[in-house]
N, C-alpha and C positions, 0 to 999 in steps of 0.2 A: 843252740841260736848266738850268734855272732851280733852282738852290739856295740854300739858308736862311743868311744874310747876304748877297746879291748886291743892289745896288743895281737898281732899274728906275723905269722911269720910264712914263707912260701918257695918252694922249689926253682922259682924264675926269676928271681931277684934274691942278693944277698941281706942280711940284715932284718933288723924288726923293722915292721909296720902298723900304726894305728888307723883303726876304723874311725873313719871319717863321714862316713854316711852309707845307710841299708835300703836300698830298695828290691824289695822281695830275696832274691837268692843273689844278687848281684850289690856285690861292696865296693866304693872307694876308698882306698886305702891312700896313706901315706907315712914317707919316710922320715927321719931328721931331717935331712936337708930338704923337706919340699916336695918331694917324685911322688907325684901320686899315681896308681895305676887303677885301673877297673876291671874287679877280677869276681869270679864266681866265687860263691862261698864255700863250695865241693872242692876248693883247689890251694884253701888258708888251712893252718892253725893257728888254733890259739896258743900262747905264752901267758906264764905270770907276769903280772909287770913288773918291772926292776922299779925298786925305789932309788930314789936320788942323792945320793953319795954327801952327806955334807961337808959344806965347804970349806 
């Protein structure tokens, strides 16, 4: 099960996305540049969150 705040990847776009909304098996995901996509849960894979390096 995918939850809001999880980080995911998908084959159709490069990079990591954060889940911003979950409606049944439909997810809204957003990347660091602000690009949002609506995808089916089956099309994503969760990945471990990266920790921000110290500044």
